[in-house]
Each structure stands twice: as structure tokens, then as C-alpha cells.
CHARMM-style PDB file with segment names, atoms N, HN, CA, C and O in Angstrom:
ATOM      1  N   UNK     1      63.152 -40.391 147.159  1.00  0.00      PROA
ATOM      2  CA  UNK     1      63.498 -40.796 145.814  1.00  0.00      PROA
ATOM      3  C   UNK     1      63.002 -40.025 145.138  1.00  0.00      PROA
ATOM      4  O   UNK     1      62.297 -39.088 145.515  1.00  0.00      PROA
ATOM      5  N   UNK     2      63.383 -40.385 143.701  1.00  0.00      PROA
ATOM      6  HN  UNK     2      63.956 -41.145 143.395  1.00  0.00      PROA
ATOM      7  CA  UNK     2      62.885 -39.515 142.509  1.00  0.00      PROA
ATOM      8  C   UNK     2      61.952 -39.988 142.148  1.00  0.00      PROA
ATOM      9  O   UNK     2      61.853 -41.200 142.339  1.00  0.00      PROA
ATOM     10  N   UNK     3      60.890 -39.313 141.499  1.00  0.00      PROA
ATOM     11  HN  UNK     3      60.970 -38.328 141.344  1.00  0.00      PROA
ATOM     12  CA  UNK     3      60.217 -40.431 141.038  1.00  0.00      PROA
ATOM     13  C   UNK     3      60.535 -40.879 139.792  1.00  0.00      PROA
ATOM     14  O   UNK     3      59.479 -41.292 139.313  1.00  0.00      PROA
ATOM     15  N   UNK     4      61.399 -41.018 139.026  1.00  0.00      PROA
ATOM     16  HN  UNK     4      62.257 -40.682 139.415  1.00  0.00      PROA
ATOM     17  CA  UNK     4      62.033 -41.366 137.650  1.00  0.00      PROA
ATOM     18  C   UNK     4      62.690 -42.961 138.283  1.00  0.00      PROA
ATOM     19  O   UNK     4      62.809 -44.005 137.642  1.00  0.00      PROA
ATOM     20  N   UNK     5      62.973 -42.757 139.452  1.00  0.00      PROA
ATOM     21  HN  UNK     5      62.876 -41.909 139.973  1.00  0.00      PROA
ATOM     22  CA  UNK     5      63.867 -44.097 139.996  1.00  0.00      PROA
ATOM     23  C   UNK     5      62.657 -45.574 140.294  1.00  0.00      PROA
ATOM     24  O   UNK     5      62.974 -46.762 140.346  1.00  0.00      PROA
ATOM     25  N   UNK     6      61.293 -44.989 140.442  1.00  0.00      PROA
ATOM     26  HN  UNK     6      61.035 -44.024 140.400  1.00  0.00      PROA
ATOM     27  CA  UNK     6      60.943 -45.960 141.166  1.00  0.00      PROA
ATOM     28  C   UNK     6      60.523 -46.692 140.078  1.00  0.00      PROA
ATOM     29  O   UNK     6      60.416 -46.092 139.008  1.00  0.00      PROA
ATOM     30  N   UNK     7      60.243 -47.959 140.137  1.00  0.00      PROA
ATOM     31  HN  UNK     7      60.330 -48.446 141.006  1.00  0.00      PROA
ATOM     32  CA  UNK     7      59.411 -48.969 139.047  1.00  0.00      PROA
ATOM     33  C   UNK     7      57.727 -48.640 138.966  1.00  0.00      PROA
ATOM     34  O   UNK     7      56.834 -48.764 139.804  1.00  0.00      PROA
ATOM     35  N   UNK     8      57.732 -48.219 137.720  1.00  0.00      PROA
ATOM     36  HN  UNK     8      58.458 -48.118 137.039  1.00  0.00      PROA
ATOM     37  CA  UNK     8      56.202 -47.845 137.511  1.00  0.00      PROA
ATOM     38  C   UNK     8      55.266 -49.380 137.713  1.00  0.00      PROA
ATOM     39  O   UNK     8      54.172 -49.575 138.243  1.00  0.00      PROA
ATOM     40  N   UNK     9      56.240 -50.326 137.035  1.00  0.00      PROA
ATOM     41  HN  UNK     9      57.129 -50.168 136.605  1.00  0.00      PROA
ATOM     42  CA  UNK     9      55.779 -51.964 137.035  1.00  0.00      PROA
ATOM     43  C   UNK     9      55.272 -52.348 138.579  1.00  0.00      PROA
ATOM     44  O   UNK     9      54.464 -53.264 138.733  1.00  0.00      PROA
ATOM     45  N   UNK    10      55.740 -51.670 139.594  1.00  0.00      PROA
ATOM     46  HN  UNK    10      56.396 -50.926 139.469  1.00  0.00      PROA
ATOM     47  CA  UNK    10      55.838 -51.858 141.139  1.00  0.00      PROA
ATOM     48  C   UNK    10      54.840 -51.190 141.823  1.00  0.00      PROA
ATOM     49  O   UNK    10      54.309 -51.592 142.858  1.00  0.00      PROA
ATOM     50  N   UNK    11      54.599 -50.205 141.254  1.00  0.00      PROA
ATOM     51  HN  UNK    11      55.031 -49.879 140.413  1.00  0.00      PROA
ATOM     52  CA  UNK    11      54.115 -48.931 142.620  1.00  0.00      PROA
ATOM     53  C   UNK    11      52.835 -48.543 141.496  1.00  0.00      PROA
ATOM     54  O   UNK    11      52.938 -48.536 140.269  1.00  0.00      PROA
ATOM     55  N   UNK    12      51.888 -48.299 142.130  1.00  0.00      PROA
ATOM     56  HN  UNK    12      51.804 -48.305 143.126  1.00  0.00      PROA
ATOM     57  CA  UNK    12      50.945 -47.201 141.704  1.00  0.00      PROA
ATOM     58  C   UNK    12      50.955 -45.729 142.462  1.00  0.00      PROA
ATOM     59  O   UNK    12      50.747 -45.486 143.651  1.00  0.00      PROA
ATOM     60  N   UNK    13      51.342 -44.620 141.114  1.00  0.00      PROA
ATOM     61  HN  UNK    13      51.511 -44.818 140.149  1.00  0.00      PROA
ATOM     62  CA  UNK    13      52.136 -43.482 141.873  1.00  0.00      PROA
ATOM     63  C   UNK    13      50.676 -42.442 141.351  1.00  0.00      PROA
ATOM     64  O   UNK    13      49.959 -42.578 140.359  1.00  0.00      PROA
ATOM     65  N   UNK    14      50.636 -41.680 142.168  1.00  0.00      PROA
ATOM     66  HN  UNK    14      51.218 -41.570 142.973  1.00  0.00      PROA
ATOM     67  CA  UNK    14      49.487 -40.173 141.892  1.00  0.00      PROA
ATOM     68  C   UNK    14      50.048 -38.821 142.534  1.00  0.00      PROA
ATOM     69  O   UNK    14      50.796 -38.726 143.507  1.00  0.00      PROA
ATOM     70  N   UNK    15      49.637 -38.045 141.941  1.00  0.00      PROA
ATOM     71  HN  UNK    15      49.030 -38.122 141.150  1.00  0.00      PROA
ATOM     72  CA  UNK    15      50.266 -36.514 142.345  1.00  0.00      PROA
ATOM     73  C   UNK    15      49.139 -36.335 143.823  1.00  0.00      PROA
ATOM     74  O   UNK    15      47.926 -36.515 143.715  1.00  0.00      PROA
ATOM     75  N   UNK    16      49.713 -36.016 144.946  1.00  0.00      PROA
ATOM     76  HN  UNK    16      50.699 -35.870 145.033  1.00  0.00      PROA
ATOM     77  CA  UNK    16      49.552 -35.876 146.064  1.00  0.00      PROA
ATOM     78  C   UNK    16      49.235 -34.367 146.298  1.00  0.00      PROA
ATOM     79  O   UNK    16      48.142 -34.009 146.736  1.00  0.00      PROA
ATOM     80  N   UNK    17      50.241 -33.494 145.986  1.00  0.00      PROA
ATOM     81  HN  UNK    17      51.130 -33.785 145.630  1.00  0.00      PROA
ATOM     82  CA  UNK    17      50.637 -32.081 146.254  1.00  0.00      PROA
ATOM     83  C   UNK    17      50.756 -31.380 144.952  1.00  0.00      PROA
ATOM     84  O   UNK    17      51.008 -31.989 143.912  1.00  0.00      PROA
ATOM     85  N   UNK    18      50.596 -30.251 145.006  1.00  0.00      PROA
ATOM     86  HN  UNK    18      50.391 -29.757 145.851  1.00  0.00      PROA
ATOM     87  CA  UNK    18      50.925 -29.353 143.903  1.00  0.00      PROA
ATOM     88  C   UNK    18      51.437 -27.829 144.349  1.00  0.00      PROA
ATOM     89  O   UNK    18      50.635 -26.896 144.398  1.00  0.00      PROA
ATOM     90  N   UNK    19      52.610 -27.696 144.615  1.00  0.00      PROA
ATOM     91  HN  UNK    19      53.261 -28.454 144.575  1.00  0.00      PROA
ATOM     92  CA  UNK    19      52.531 -26.302 145.431  1.00  0.00      PROA
ATOM     93  C   UNK    19      53.324 -25.298 145.046  1.00  0.00      PROA
ATOM     94  O   UNK    19      54.452 -25.789 145.092  1.00  0.00      PROA
ATOM     95  N   UNK    20      53.417 -24.178 144.690  1.00  0.00      PROA
ATOM     96  HN  UNK    20      52.500 -23.780 144.652  1.00  0.00      PROA
ATOM     97  CA  UNK    20      54.403 -22.908 144.233  1.00  0.00      PROA
ATOM     98  C   UNK    20      55.280 -23.216 144.382  1.00  0.00      PROA
ATOM     99  O   UNK    20      55.274 -23.991 145.338  1.00  0.00      PROA
ATOM    100  N   UNK    21      56.834 -23.008 143.714  1.00  0.00      PROA
ATOM    101  HN  UNK    21      56.839 -22.379 142.937  1.00  0.00      PROA
ATOM    102  CA  UNK    21      57.734 -23.039 144.150  1.00  0.00      PROA
ATOM    103  C   UNK    21      58.121 -21.685 143.857  1.00  0.00      PROA
ATOM    104  O   UNK    21      57.784 -21.000 142.891  1.00  0.00      PROA
ATOM    105  N   UNK    22      58.990 -21.344 144.973  1.00  0.00      PROA
ATOM    106  HN  UNK    22      59.264 -21.901 145.757  1.00  0.00      PROA
ATOM    107  CA  UNK    22      59.924 -19.679 144.945  1.00  0.00      PROA
ATOM    108  C   UNK    22      60.531 -19.525 144.482  1.00  0.00      PROA
ATOM    109  O   UNK    22      60.798 -18.325 144.538  1.00  0.00      PROA
ATOM    110  N   UNK    23      61.232 -20.117 143.771  1.00  0.00      PROA
ATOM    111  HN  UNK    23      61.015 -21.093 143.725  1.00  0.00      PROA
ATOM    112  CA  UNK    23      62.360 -19.852 143.109  1.00  0.00      PROA
ATOM    113  C   UNK    23      61.848 -19.668 141.583  1.00  0.00      PROA
ATOM    114  O   UNK    23      62.565 -19.496 140.597  1.00  0.00      PROA
ATOM    115  N   UNK    24      60.434 -19.744 141.625  1.00  0.00      PROA
ATOM    116  HN  UNK    24      59.851 -19.884 142.426  1.00  0.00      PROA
ATOM    117  CA  UNK    24      60.027 -19.279 139.871  1.00  0.00      PROA
ATOM    118  C   UNK    24      58.770 -18.307 140.205  1.00  0.00      PROA
ATOM    119  O   UNK    24      57.649 -18.355 139.699  1.00  0.00      PROA
ATOM    120  N   UNK    25      59.374 -17.190 141.436  1.00  0.00      PROA
ATOM    121  HN  UNK    25      60.285 -17.150 141.847  1.00  0.00      PROA
ATOM    122  CA  UNK    25      58.331 -16.477 141.409  1.00  0.00      PROA
ATOM    123  C   UNK    25      58.095 -15.376 139.832  1.00  0.00      PROA
ATOM    124  O   UNK    25      57.028 -14.873 139.481  1.00  0.00      PROA
ATOM    125  N   UNK    26      58.887 -15.301 139.415  1.00  0.00      PROA
ATOM    126  HN  UNK    26      59.754 -15.709 139.700  1.00  0.00      PROA
ATOM    127  CA  UNK    26      58.661 -14.103 138.227  1.00  0.00      PROA
ATOM    128  C   UNK    26      57.518 -14.874 137.354  1.00  0.00      PROA
ATOM    129  O   UNK    26      56.557 -14.293 136.851  1.00  0.00      PROA
ATOM    130  N   UNK    27      57.751 -16.161 137.262  1.00  0.00      PROA
ATOM    131  HN  UNK    27      58.532 -16.633 137.671  1.00  0.00      PROA
ATOM    132  CA  UNK    27      56.905 -17.147 136.318  1.00  0.00      PROA
ATOM    133  C   UNK    27      55.643 -17.245 136.891  1.00  0.00      PROA
ATOM    134  O   UNK    27      54.664 -17.165 136.150  1.00  0.00      PROA
ATOM    135  N   UNK    28      55.478 -17.431 138.292  1.00  0.00      PROA
ATOM    136  HN  UNK    28      56.273 -17.496 138.895  1.00  0.00      PROA
ATOM    137  CA  UNK    28      54.237 -17.559 139.109  1.00  0.00      PROA
ATOM    138  C   UNK    28      53.659 -16.052 138.726  1.00  0.00      PROA
ATOM    139  O   UNK    28      52.766 -15.972 137.883  1.00  0.00      PROA
ATOM    140  N   UNK    29      54.085 -15.085 139.242  1.00  0.00      PROA
ATOM    141  HN  UNK    29      54.811 -15.151 139.927  1.00  0.00      PROA
ATOM    142  CA  UNK    29      53.015 -13.734 139.227  1.00  0.00      PROA
ATOM    143  C   UNK    29      52.841 -13.425 137.796  1.00  0.00      PROA
ATOM    144  O   UNK    29      51.867 -12.755 137.453  1.00  0.00      PROA
ATOM    145  N   UNK    30      53.668 -13.838 136.955  1.00  0.00      PROA
ATOM    146  HN  UNK    30      54.459 -14.382 137.233  1.00  0.00      PROA
ATOM    147  CA  UNK    30      53.149 -13.721 135.077  1.00  0.00      PROA
ATOM    148  C   UNK    30      51.900 -14.448 135.227  1.00  0.00      PROA
ATOM    149  O   UNK    30      50.860 -13.822 135.022  1.00  0.00      PROA
ATOM    150  N   UNK    31      51.843 -15.638 135.543  1.00  0.00      PROA
ATOM    151  HN  UNK    31      52.688 -16.147 135.709  1.00  0.00      PROA
ATOM    152  CA  UNK    31      50.919 -16.293 135.262  1.00  0.00      PROA
ATOM    153  C   UNK    31      49.510 -16.294 136.009  1.00  0.00      PROA
ATOM    154  O   UNK    31      48.443 -16.617 135.488  1.00  0.00      PROA
ATOM    155  N   UNK    32      49.727 -15.815 137.507  1.00  0.00      PROA
ATOM    156  HN  UNK    32      50.595 -15.553 137.930  1.00  0.00      PROA
ATOM    157  CA  UNK    32      48.581 -15.453 137.750  1.00  0.00      PROA
ATOM    158  C   UNK    32      48.244 -13.868 136.960  1.00  0.00      PROA
ATOM    159  O   UNK    32      47.061 -13.563 137.109  1.00  0.00      PROA
ATOM    160  N   UNK    33      48.819 -13.132 136.396  1.00  0.00      PROA
ATOM    161  HN  UNK    33      49.780 -13.380 136.274  1.00  0.00      PROA
ATOM    162  CA  UNK    33      48.146 -12.002 136.069  1.00  0.00      PROA
ATOM    163  C   UNK    33      47.816 -12.041 134.446  1.00  0.00      PROA
ATOM    164  O   UNK    33      47.356 -11.077 133.835  1.00  0.00      PROA
ATOM    165  N   UNK    34      48.183 -13.541 133.757  1.00  0.00      PROA
ATOM    166  HN  UNK    34      48.557 -14.324 134.254  1.00  0.00      PROA
ATOM    167  CA  UNK    34      47.809 -13.517 132.504  1.00  0.00      PROA
ATOM    168  C   UNK    34      46.696 -14.735 132.628  1.00  0.00      PROA
ATOM    169  O   UNK    34      46.104 -15.110 131.616  1.00  0.00      PROA
ATOM    170  N   UNK    35      46.503 -15.188 133.602  1.00  0.00      PROA
ATOM    171  HN  UNK    35      46.984 -14.884 134.424  1.00  0.00      PROA
ATOM    172  CA  UNK    35      45.252 -16.008 133.818  1.00  0.00      PROA
ATOM    173  C   UNK    35      45.371 -17.253 133.599  1.00  0.00      PROA
ATOM    174  O   UNK    35      44.351 -17.902 133.367  1.00  0.00      PROA
ATOM    175  N   UNK    36      46.960 -18.040 133.626  1.00  0.00      PROA
ATOM    176  HN  UNK    36      47.788 -17.512 133.815  1.00  0.00      PROA
ATOM    177  CA  UNK    36      46.911 -19.254 133.405  1.00  0.00      PROA
ATOM    178  C   UNK    36      48.199 -20.014 134.548  1.00  0.00      PROA
ATOM    179  O   UNK    36      49.231 -20.646 134.325  1.00  0.00      PROA
ATOM    180  N   UNK    37      47.296 -19.431 136.182  1.00  0.00      PROA
ATOM    181  HN  UNK    37      46.457 -18.917 136.363  1.00  0.00      PROA
ATOM    182  CA  UNK    37      47.977 -19.683 136.729  1.00  0.00      PROA
ATOM    183  C   UNK    37      48.322 -21.298 137.197  1.00  0.00      PROA
ATOM    184  O   UNK    37      49.320 -21.727 137.776  1.00  0.00      PROA
ATOM    185  N   UNK    38      47.181 -21.976 136.746  1.00  0.00      PROA
ATOM    186  HN  UNK    38      46.370 -21.628 136.275  1.00  0.00      PROA
ATOM    187  CA  UNK    38      47.221 -23.514 137.249  1.00  0.00      PROA
ATOM    188  C   UNK    38      48.362 -24.351 136.252  1.00  0.00      PROA
ATOM    189  O   UNK    38      49.150 -25.218 136.630  1.00  0.00      PROA
ATOM    190  N   UNK    39      48.171 -23.751 134.720  1.00  0.00      PROA
ATOM    191  HN  UNK    39      47.531 -23.046 134.413  1.00  0.00      PROA
ATOM    192  CA  UNK    39      48.797 -24.217 133.794  1.00  0.00      PROA
ATOM    193  C   UNK    39      50.599 -24.090 134.431  1.00  0.00      PROA
ATOM    194  O   UNK    39      51.278 -25.079 134.704  1.00  0.00      PROA
ATOM    195  N   UNK    40      50.996 -22.883 134.534  1.00  0.00      PROA
ATOM    196  HN  UNK    40      50.444 -22.079 134.311  1.00  0.00      PROA
ATOM    197  CA  UNK    40      52.020 -22.494 135.204  1.00  0.00      PROA
ATOM    198  C   UNK    40      52.648 -23.125 136.532  1.00  0.00      PROA
ATOM    199  O   UNK    40      53.845 -23.328 136.735  1.00  0.00      PROA
ATOM    200  N   UNK    41      51.538 -23.400 137.424  1.00  0.00      PROA
ATOM    201  HN  UNK    41      50.565 -23.235 137.259  1.00  0.00      PROA
ATOM    202  CA  UNK    41      51.854 -24.134 138.701  1.00  0.00      PROA
ATOM    203  C   UNK    41      52.285 -25.744 138.545  1.00  0.00      PROA
ATOM    204  O   UNK    41      53.073 -26.322 139.293  1.00  0.00      PROA
ATOM    205  N   UNK    42      51.505 -26.407 137.263  1.00  0.00      PROA
ATOM    206  HN  UNK    42      50.864 -25.938 136.655  1.00  0.00      PROA
ATOM    207  CA  UNK    42      51.494 -27.394 136.823  1.00  0.00      PROA
ATOM    208  C   UNK    42      53.224 -27.907 136.401  1.00  0.00      PROA
ATOM    209  O   UNK    42      53.870 -28.927 136.641  1.00  0.00      PROA
ATOM    210  N   UNK    43      53.550 -26.526 135.611  1.00  0.00      PROA
ATOM    211  HN  UNK    43      53.025 -25.698 135.415  1.00  0.00      PROA
ATOM    212  CA  UNK    43      54.998 -26.613 134.881  1.00  0.00      PROA
ATOM    213  C   UNK    43      56.023 -26.677 135.624  1.00  0.00      PROA
ATOM    214  O   UNK    43      56.980 -27.434 135.462  1.00  0.00      PROA
ATOM    215  N   UNK    44      55.804 -25.516 136.876  1.00  0.00      PROA
ATOM    216  HN  UNK    44      55.026 -24.901 137.008  1.00  0.00      PROA
ATOM    217  CA  UNK    44      56.872 -25.026 137.191  1.00  0.00      PROA
ATOM    218  C   UNK    44      56.774 -25.406 138.902  1.00  0.00      PROA
ATOM    219  O   UNK    44      57.547 -24.931 139.734  1.00  0.00      PROA
ATOM    220  N   UNK    45      55.899 -26.153 139.147  1.00  0.00      PROA
ATOM    221  HN  UNK    45      55.271 -26.539 138.471  1.00  0.00      PROA
ATOM    222  CA  UNK    45      55.568 -26.157 141.063  1.00  0.00      PROA
ATOM    223  C   UNK    45      56.141 -27.267 141.344  1.00  0.00      PROA
ATOM    224  O   UNK    45      56.674 -27.990 140.502  1.00  0.00      PROA
ATOM    225  N   UNK    46      56.066 -27.551 142.831  1.00  0.00      PROA
ATOM    226  HN  UNK    46      55.633 -26.964 143.515  1.00  0.00      PROA
ATOM    227  CA  UNK    46      56.913 -28.513 143.368  1.00  0.00      PROA
ATOM    228  C   UNK    46      55.836 -29.623 143.637  1.00  0.00      PROA
ATOM    229  O   UNK    46      54.748 -29.324 144.129  1.00  0.00      PROA
ATOM    230  N   UNK    47      56.202 -31.044 143.269  1.00  0.00      PROA
ATOM    231  HN  UNK    47      57.086 -31.287 142.870  1.00  0.00      PROA
ATOM    232  CA  UNK    47      54.814 -31.857 142.887  1.00  0.00      PROA
ATOM    233  C   UNK    47      55.586 -32.822 144.042  1.00  0.00      PROA
ATOM    234  O   UNK    47      56.798 -32.899 144.244  1.00  0.00      PROA
ATOM    235  N   UNK    48      54.460 -33.551 144.751  1.00  0.00      PROA
ATOM    236  HN  UNK    48      53.476 -33.488 144.586  1.00  0.00      PROA
ATOM    237  CA  UNK    48      54.757 -34.606 145.734  1.00  0.00      PROA
ATOM    238  C   UNK    48      53.490 -35.592 145.326  1.00  0.00      PROA
ATOM    239  O   UNK    48      52.331 -35.200 145.188  1.00  0.00      PROA
ATOM    240  N   UNK    49      53.900 -36.796 145.182  1.00  0.00      PROA
ATOM    241  HN  UNK    49      54.842 -37.114 145.294  1.00  0.00      PROA
ATOM    242  CA  UNK    49      53.646 -37.915 144.713  1.00  0.00      PROA
ATOM    243  C   UNK    49      53.231 -38.910 146.317  1.00  0.00      PROA
ATOM    244  O   UNK    49      53.833 -38.984 147.389  1.00  0.00      PROA
ATOM    245  N   UNK    50      51.823 -39.614 145.775  1.00  0.00      PROA
ATOM    246  HN  UNK    50      51.334 -39.554 144.905  1.00  0.00      PROA
ATOM    247  CA  UNK    50      51.963 -40.554 147.003  1.00  0.00      PROA
ATOM    248  C   UNK    50      52.176 -41.689 146.020  1.00  0.00      PROA
ATOM    249  O   UNK    50      51.806 -41.421 144.877  1.00  0.00      PROA
ATOM    250  N   UNK    51      52.825 -43.218 146.255  1.00  0.00      PROA
ATOM    251  HN  UNK    51      53.126 -43.436 147.184  1.00  0.00      PROA
ATOM    252  CA  UNK    51      53.280 -43.908 145.684  1.00  0.00      PROA
ATOM    253  C   UNK    51      52.814 -45.304 146.616  1.00  0.00      PROA
ATOM    254  O   UNK    51      53.449 -45.442 147.661  1.00  0.00      PROA
ATOM    255  N   UNK    52      51.837 -46.264 146.337  1.00  0.00      PROA
ATOM    256  HN  UNK    52      51.321 -46.152 145.488  1.00  0.00      PROA
ATOM    257  CA  UNK    52      51.623 -47.370 146.894  1.00  0.00      PROA
ATOM    258  C   UNK    52      52.169 -48.859 146.103  1.00  0.00      PROA
ATOM    259  O   UNK    52      51.743 -49.200 145.000  1.00  0.00      PROA
ATOM    260  N   UNK    53      52.920 -49.442 146.690  1.00  0.00      PROA
ATOM    261  HN  UNK    53      53.266 -49.165 147.587  1.00  0.00      PROA
ATOM    262  CA  UNK    53      52.843 -51.004 145.844  1.00  0.00      PROA
ATOM    263  C   UNK    53      51.777 -51.708 145.398  1.00  0.00      PROA
ATOM    264  O   UNK    53      50.729 -51.847 146.029  1.00  0.00      PROA
ATOM    265  N   UNK    54      52.138 -52.392 143.764  1.00  0.00      PROA
ATOM    266  HN  UNK    54      52.990 -52.278 143.252  1.00  0.00      PROA
ATOM    267  CA  UNK    54      50.563 -52.871 143.478  1.00  0.00      PROA
ATOM    268  C   UNK    54      50.790 -54.166 144.093  1.00  0.00      PROA
ATOM    269  OT1 UNK    54      49.877 -54.988 144.156  1.00  0.00      PROA
TER     270      UNK     54
END
């Protein structure tokens, strides 16, 4: 399920995992080179969430 379709009033959601997305290899490499790898990973990475019913 996509995060935007989850009712926020019924679930507690937190980021469980953040991984590099190979589609954004160029941005990933540039981010590492420029020293802002975490910022680039947060912007372009694959995010996986943990959702618990409230």
C-alpha cells in the first residue's frame, strides 16, 4: 500500500528503512562526492515504513 493512501488518524507511521535507489546512481555518486550523501539519500532513496494501528 502507498503511504499517501493510509489514513493517518488510524495508523502510527515511522520510517523503518532508507536505502539507495539504483535509478538515481548519478545523484547518489554526486552526493557522496559532495559530502551530502544522507540528504540525497533522504530525497531520492527508497523508503520503507512501519505502520501500526492506533
